[in-house]
mmCIF file as gemmi writes it, N, C-alpha and C atoms, coordinates in Angstrom:
data_model
loop_
_atom_site.group_PDB
_atom_site.id
_atom_site.type_symbol
_atom_site.label_atom_id
_atom_site.label_alt_id
_atom_site.label_comp_id
_atom_site.label_asym_id
_atom_site.label_entity_id
_atom_site.label_seq_id
_atom_site.pdbx_PDB_ins_code
_atom_site.Cartn_x
_atom_site.Cartn_y
_atom_site.Cartn_z
_atom_site.occupancy
_atom_site.B_iso_or_equiv
_atom_site.pdbx_formal_charge
_atom_site.auth_seq_id
_atom_site.auth_asym_id
_atom_site.pdbx_PDB_model_num
ATOM 1 N N . MET Axp A 1 ? 374.142 154.44 21.065 1 0 ? 1 A 1
ATOM 2 C CA . MET Axp A 1 ? 374.194 153.003 20.945 1 0 ? 1 A 1
ATOM 3 C C . MET Axp A 1 ? 373.366 152.582 19.725 1 0 ? 1 A 1
ATOM 4 N N . SER Axp A 2 ? 373.976 151.888 18.825 1 0 ? 2 A 1
ATOM 5 C CA . SER Axp A 2 ? 373.263 151.415 17.642 1 0 ? 2 A 1
ATOM 6 C C . SER Axp A 2 ? 373.013 149.916 17.759 1 0 ? 2 A 1
ATOM 7 N N . THR Axp A 3 ? 371.952 149.487 17.123 1 0 ? 3 A 1
ATOM 8 C CA . THR Axp A 3 ? 371.644 148.059 17.143 1 0 ? 3 A 1
ATOM 9 C C . THR Axp A 3 ? 371.925 147.462 15.778 1 0 ? 3 A 1
ATOM 10 N N . ARG Axp A 4 ? 372.299 146.238 15.809 1 0 ? 4 A 1
ATOM 11 C CA . ARG Axp A 4 ? 372.593 145.523 14.573 1 0 ? 4 A 1
ATOM 12 C C . ARG Axp A 4 ? 371.286 145.015 13.972 1 0 ? 4 A 1
ATOM 13 N N . PRO Axp A 5 ? 371.056 145.222 12.683 1 0 ? 5 A 1
ATOM 14 C CA . PRO Axp A 5 ? 369.818 144.727 12.082 1 0 ? 5 A 1
ATOM 15 C C . PRO Axp A 5 ? 369.776 143.204 12.084 1 0 ? 5 A 1
ATOM 16 N N . TYR Axp A 6 ? 368.587 142.668 12.305 1 0 ? 6 A 1
ATOM 17 C CA . TYR Axp A 6 ? 368.409 141.223 12.334 1 0 ? 6 A 1
ATOM 18 C C . TYR Axp A 6 ? 368.096 140.714 10.942 1 0 ? 6 A 1
ATOM 19 N N . ARG Axp A 7 ? 368.883 139.76 10.472 1 0 ? 7 A 1
ATOM 20 C CA . ARG Axp A 7 ? 368.636 139.093 9.193 1 0 ? 7 A 1
ATOM 21 C C . ARG Axp A 7 ? 368.937 137.625 9.358 1 0 ? 7 A 1
ATOM 22 N N . SER Axp A 8 ? 368.02 136.822 8.897 1 0 ? 8 A 1
ATOM 23 C CA . SER Axp A 8 ? 368.211 135.376 8.965 1 0 ? 8 A 1
ATOM 24 C C . SER Axp A 8 ? 367.957 134.794 7.583 1 0 ? 8 A 1
ATOM 25 N N . SER Axp A 9 ? 368.974 134.246 6.984 1 0 ? 9 A 1
ATOM 26 C CA . SER Axp A 9 ? 368.804 133.671 5.653 1 0 ? 9 A 1
ATOM 27 C C . SER Axp A 9 ? 367.879 132.458 5.701 1 0 ? 9 A 1
ATOM 28 N N . VAL Axp A 10 ? 367.89 131.737 6.807 1 0 ? 10 A 1
ATOM 29 C CA . VAL Axp A 10 ? 366.987 130.587 6.962 1 0 ? 10 A 1
ATOM 30 C C . VAL Axp A 10 ? 365.542 131.071 6.999 1 0 ? 10 A 1
ATOM 31 N N . ARG Axp A 11 ? 365.286 132.13 7.749 1 0 ? 11 A 1
ATOM 32 C CA . ARG Axp A 11 ? 363.926 132.69 7.843 1 0 ? 11 A 1
ATOM 33 C C . ARG Axp A 11 ? 363.479 133.235 6.489 1 0 ? 11 A 1
ATOM 34 N N . GLU Axp A 12 ? 364.363 133.901 5.786 1 0 ? 12 A 1
ATOM 35 C CA . GLU Axp A 12 ? 364.023 134.433 4.464 1 0 ? 12 A 1
ATOM 36 C C . GLU Axp A 12 ? 363.692 133.307 3.486 1 0 ? 12 A 1
ATOM 37 N N . GLN Axp A 13 ? 364.434 132.202 3.556 1 0 ? 13 A 1
ATOM 38 C CA . GLN Axp A 13 ? 364.178 131.061 2.684 1 0 ? 13 A 1
ATOM 39 C C . GLN Axp A 13 ? 362.823 130.434 3.022 1 0 ? 13 A 1
ATOM 40 N N . ALA Axp A 14 ? 362.536 130.281 4.312 1 0 ? 14 A 1
ATOM 41 C CA . ALA Axp A 14 ? 361.25 129.713 4.733 1 0 ? 14 A 1
ATOM 42 C C . ALA Axp A 14 ? 360.093 130.599 4.282 1 0 ? 14 A 1
ATOM 43 N N . ALA Axp A 15 ? 360.251 131.899 4.393 1 0 ? 15 A 1
ATOM 44 C CA . ALA Axp A 15 ? 359.209 132.829 3.955 1 0 ? 15 A 1
ATOM 45 C C . ALA Axp A 15 ? 358.984 132.714 2.456 1 0 ? 15 A 1
ATOM 46 N N . GLY Axp A 16 ? 360.033 132.557 1.699 1 0 ? 16 A 1
ATOM 47 C CA . GLY Axp A 16 ? 359.909 132.39 0.252 1 0 ? 16 A 1
ATOM 48 C C . GLY Axp A 16 ? 359.175 131.116 -0.113 1 0 ? 16 A 1
ATOM 49 N N . LEU Axp A 17 ? 359.464 130.03 0.598 1 0 ? 17 A 1
ATOM 50 C CA . LEU Axp A 17 ? 358.779 128.761 0.351 1 0 ? 17 A 1
ATOM 51 C C . LEU Axp A 17 ? 357.292 128.87 0.708 1 0 ? 17 A 1
ATOM 52 N N . THR Axp A 18 ? 356.996 129.548 1.806 1 0 ? 18 A 1
ATOM 53 C CA . THR Axp A 18 ? 355.598 129.75 2.209 1 0 ? 18 A 1
ATOM 54 C C . THR Axp A 18 ? 354.868 130.577 1.164 1 0 ? 18 A 1
ATOM 55 N N . ARG Axp A 19 ? 355.494 131.628 0.696 1 0 ? 19 A 1
ATOM 56 C CA . ARG Axp A 19 ? 354.889 132.498 -0.324 1 0 ? 19 A 1
ATOM 57 C C . ARG Axp A 19 ? 354.576 131.699 -1.591 1 0 ? 19 A 1
ATOM 58 N N . THR Axp A 20 ? 355.504 130.86 -2.008 1 0 ? 20 A 1
ATOM 59 C CA . THR Axp A 20 ? 355.305 130.04 -3.2 1 0 ? 20 A 1
ATOM 60 C C . THR Axp A 20 ? 354.161 129.047 -2.989 1 0 ? 20 A 1
ATOM 61 N N . ALA Axp A 21 ? 354.109 128.414 -1.819 1 0 ? 21 A 1
ATOM 62 C CA . ALA Axp A 21 ? 353.046 127.454 -1.523 1 0 ? 21 A 1
ATOM 63 C C . ALA Axp A 21 ? 351.68 128.13 -1.535 1 0 ? 21 A 1
ATOM 64 N N . ILE Axp A 22 ? 351.6 129.329 -0.992 1 0 ? 22 A 1
ATOM 65 C CA . ILE Axp A 22 ? 350.336 130.073 -0.966 1 0 ? 22 A 1
ATOM 66 C C . ILE Axp A 22 ? 349.895 130.426 -2.38 1 0 ? 22 A 1
ATOM 67 N N . LEU Axp A 23 ? 350.805 130.935 -3.181 1 0 ? 23 A 1
ATOM 68 C CA . LEU Axp A 23 ? 350.452 131.31 -4.553 1 0 ? 23 A 1
ATOM 69 C C . LEU Axp A 23 ? 350.042 130.098 -5.387 1 0 ? 23 A 1
ATOM 70 N N . ASP Axp A 24 ? 350.751 128.992 -5.229 1 0 ? 24 A 1
ATOM 71 C CA . ASP Axp A 24 ? 350.407 127.775 -5.963 1 0 ? 24 A 1
ATOM 72 C C . ASP Axp A 24 ? 349.032 127.254 -5.553 1 0 ? 24 A 1
ATOM 73 N N . ALA Axp A 25 ? 348.766 127.238 -4.247 1 0 ? 25 A 1
ATOM 74 C CA . ALA Axp A 25 ? 347.475 126.765 -3.75 1 0 ? 25 A 1
ATOM 75 C C . ALA Axp A 25 ? 346.347 127.671 -4.23 1 0 ? 25 A 1
ATOM 76 N N . ALA Axp A 26 ? 346.541 128.972 -4.158 1 0 ? 26 A 1
ATOM 77 C CA . ALA Axp A 26 ? 345.515 129.912 -4.592 1 0 ? 26 A 1
ATOM 78 C C . ALA Axp A 26 ? 345.226 129.752 -6.08 1 0 ? 26 A 1
ATOM 79 N N . GLU Axp A 27 ? 346.25 129.645 -6.875 1 0 ? 27 A 1
ATOM 80 C CA . GLU Axp A 27 ? 346.059 129.491 -8.319 1 0 ? 27 A 1
ATOM 81 C C . GLU Axp A 27 ? 345.268 128.218 -8.631 1 0 ? 27 A 1
ATOM 82 N N . ARG Axp A 28 ? 345.64 127.125 -7.974 1 0 ? 28 A 1
ATOM 83 C CA . ARG Axp A 28 ? 344.945 125.855 -8.209 1 0 ? 28 A 1
ATOM 84 C C . ARG Axp A 28 ? 343.483 125.931 -7.774 1 0 ? 28 A 1
ATOM 85 N N . LEU Axp A 29 ? 343.237 126.479 -6.583 1 0 ? 29 A 1
ATOM 86 C CA . LEU Axp A 29 ? 341.868 126.569 -6.075 1 0 ? 29 A 1
ATOM 87 C C . LEU Axp A 29 ? 341.012 127.509 -6.92 1 0 ? 29 A 1
ATOM 88 N N . PHE Axp A 30 ? 341.566 128.63 -7.342 1 0 ? 30 A 1
ATOM 89 C CA . PHE Axp A 30 ? 340.816 129.569 -8.183 1 0 ? 30 A 1
ATOM 90 C C . PHE Axp A 30 ? 340.443 128.927 -9.507 1 0 ? 30 A 1
ATOM 91 N N . ALA Axp A 31 ? 341.364 128.161 -10.081 1 0 ? 31 A 1
ATOM 92 C CA . ALA Axp A 31 ? 341.092 127.5 -11.36 1 0 ? 31 A 1
ATOM 93 C C . ALA Axp A 31 ? 340.019 126.425 -11.203 1 0 ? 31 A 1
ATOM 94 N N . GLU Axp A 32 ? 340.035 125.714 -10.084 1 0 ? 32 A 1
ATOM 95 C CA . GLU Axp A 32 ? 339.082 124.634 -9.866 1 0 ? 32 A 1
ATOM 96 C C . GLU Axp A 32 ? 337.695 125.118 -9.448 1 0 ? 32 A 1
ATOM 97 N N . HIS Axp A 33 ? 337.627 126.174 -8.628 1 0 ? 33 A 1
ATOM 98 C CA . HIS Axp A 33 ? 336.366 126.56 -8.001 1 0 ? 33 A 1
ATOM 99 C C . HIS Axp A 33 ? 335.913 127.988 -8.296 1 0 ? 33 A 1
ATOM 100 N N . GLY Axp A 34 ? 336.746 128.774 -8.937 1 0 ? 34 A 1
ATOM 101 C CA . GLY Axp A 34 ? 336.41 130.169 -9.189 1 0 ? 34 A 1
ATOM 102 C C . GLY Axp A 34 ? 336.842 131.061 -8.033 1 0 ? 34 A 1
ATOM 103 N N . TYR Axp A 35 ? 337.127 132.275 -8.35 1 0 ? 35 A 1
ATOM 104 C CA . TYR Axp A 35 ? 337.665 133.233 -7.381 1 0 ? 35 A 1
ATOM 105 C C . TYR Axp A 35 ? 336.695 133.508 -6.237 1 0 ? 35 A 1
ATOM 106 N N . VAL Axp A 36 ? 335.427 133.66 -6.547 1 0 ? 36 A 1
ATOM 107 C CA . VAL Axp A 36 ? 334.428 134.069 -5.558 1 0 ? 36 A 1
ATOM 108 C C . VAL Axp A 36 ? 334.201 132.991 -4.492 1 0 ? 36 A 1
ATOM 109 N N . ARG Axp A 37 ? 334.418 131.743 -4.815 1 0 ? 37 A 1
ATOM 110 C CA . ARG Axp A 37 ? 334.095 130.65 -3.899 1 0 ? 37 A 1
ATOM 111 C C . ARG Axp A 37 ? 335.244 130.266 -2.97 1 0 ? 37 A 1
ATOM 112 N N . ILE Axp A 38 ? 336.39 130.892 -3.094 1 0 ? 38 A 1
ATOM 113 C CA . ILE Axp A 38 ? 337.56 130.521 -2.297 1 0 ? 38 A 1
ATOM 114 C C . ILE Axp A 38 ? 337.822 131.565 -1.212 1 0 ? 38 A 1
ATOM 115 N N . THR Axp A 39 ? 338.022 131.087 0.007 1 0 ? 39 A 1
ATOM 116 C CA . THR Axp A 39 ? 338.313 131.984 1.128 1 0 ? 39 A 1
ATOM 117 C C . THR Axp A 39 ? 339.809 131.951 1.45 1 0 ? 39 A 1
ATOM 118 N N . ILE Axp A 40 ? 340.241 132.936 2.189 1 0 ? 40 A 1
ATOM 119 C CA . ILE Axp A 40 ? 341.627 132.979 2.643 1 0 ? 40 A 1
ATOM 120 C C . ILE Axp A 40 ? 341.935 131.75 3.493 1 0 ? 40 A 1
ATOM 121 N N . ALA Axp A 41 ? 341.002 131.364 4.336 1 0 ? 41 A 1
ATOM 122 C CA . ALA Axp A 41 ? 341.208 130.188 5.181 1 0 ? 41 A 1
ATOM 123 C C . ALA Axp A 41 ? 341.418 128.934 4.336 1 0 ? 41 A 1
ATOM 124 N N . ARG Axp A 42 ? 340.686 128.822 3.249 1 0 ? 42 A 1
ATOM 125 C CA . ARG Axp A 42 ? 340.825 127.651 2.377 1 0 ? 42 A 1
ATOM 126 C C . ARG Axp A 42 ? 342.19 127.646 1.669 1 0 ? 42 A 1
ATOM 127 N N . VAL Axp A 43 ? 342.63 128.801 1.232 1 0 ? 43 A 1
ATOM 128 C CA . VAL Axp A 43 ? 343.959 128.891 0.609 1 0 ? 43 A 1
ATOM 129 C C . VAL Axp A 43 ? 345.029 128.534 1.634 1 0 ? 43 A 1
ATOM 130 N N . ALA Axp A 44 ? 344.902 129.06 2.84 1 0 ? 44 A 1
ATOM 131 C CA . ALA Axp A 44 ? 345.876 128.77 3.893 1 0 ? 44 A 1
ATOM 132 C C . ALA Axp A 44 ? 345.925 127.278 4.194 1 0 ? 44 A 1
ATOM 133 N N . GLU Axp A 45 ? 344.762 126.657 4.295 1 0 ? 45 A 1
ATOM 134 C CA . GLU Axp A 45 ? 344.714 125.222 4.575 1 0 ? 45 A 1
ATOM 135 C C . GLU Axp A 45 ? 345.39 124.42 3.458 1 0 ? 45 A 1
ATOM 136 N N . ALA Axp A 46 ? 345.097 124.769 2.215 1 0 ? 46 A 1
ATOM 137 C CA . ALA Axp A 46 ? 345.692 124.054 1.071 1 0 ? 46 A 1
ATOM 138 C C . ALA Axp A 46 ? 347.198 124.255 0.996 1 0 ? 46 A 1
ATOM 139 N N . ALA Axp A 47 ? 347.672 125.39 1.473 1 0 ? 47 A 1
ATOM 140 C CA . ALA Axp A 47 ? 349.106 125.693 1.445 1 0 ? 47 A 1
ATOM 141 C C . ALA Axp A 47 ? 349.821 125.269 2.728 1 0 ? 47 A 1
ATOM 142 N N . ALA Axp A 48 ? 349.074 124.702 3.671 1 0 ? 48 A 1
ATOM 143 C CA . ALA Axp A 48 ? 349.63 124.329 4.985 1 0 ? 48 A 1
ATOM 144 C C . ALA Axp A 48 ? 350.282 125.543 5.655 1 0 ? 48 A 1
ATOM 145 N N . ALA Axp A 49 ? 349.555 126.655 5.603 1 0 ? 49 A 1
ATOM 146 C CA . ALA Axp A 49 ? 350.024 127.902 6.204 1 0 ? 49 A 1
ATOM 147 C C . ALA Axp A 49 ? 348.947 128.44 7.133 1 0 ? 49 A 1
ATOM 148 N N . THR Axp A 50 ? 349.299 129.408 7.952 1 0 ? 50 A 1
ATOM 149 C CA . THR Axp A 50 ? 348.306 130.035 8.802 1 0 ? 50 A 1
ATOM 150 C C . THR Axp A 50 ? 347.565 131.108 8.008 1 0 ? 50 A 1
ATOM 151 N N . PRO Axp A 51 ? 346.315 131.363 8.341 1 0 ? 51 A 1
ATOM 152 C CA . PRO Axp A 51 ? 345.572 132.414 7.625 1 0 ? 51 A 1
ATOM 153 C C . PRO Axp A 51 ? 346.244 133.784 7.701 1 0 ? 51 A 1
ATOM 154 N N . THR Axp A 52 ? 346.972 134.057 8.755 1 0 ? 52 A 1
ATOM 155 C CA . THR Axp A 52 ? 347.66 135.346 8.845 1 0 ? 52 A 1
ATOM 156 C C . THR Axp A 52 ? 348.82 135.448 7.859 1 0 ? 52 A 1
ATOM 157 N N . ALA Axp A 53 ? 349.327 134.308 7.403 1 0 ? 53 A 1
ATOM 158 C CA . ALA Axp A 53 ? 350.4 134.32 6.415 1 0 ? 53 A 1
ATOM 159 C C . ALA Axp A 53 ? 349.869 134.638 5.028 1 0 ? 53 A 1
ATOM 160 N N . VAL Axp A 54 ? 348.593 134.341 4.815 1 0 ? 54 A 1
ATOM 161 C CA . VAL Axp A 54 ? 347.99 134.562 3.518 1 0 ? 54 A 1
ATOM 162 C C . VAL Axp A 54 ? 347.633 136.017 3.427 1 0 ? 54 A 1
């Protein structure tokens, strides 16, 4: 018995948007405050994402 692989184009699109939001937020925060002063939680908050997504 074989299983069909799960693929969701909606989920893939949402993941791409989240990835872009995280990268944009991180870039902005690093430029404003420096790399050492920014935490994952702060990037997640700025990107409206969960820390586990970052």
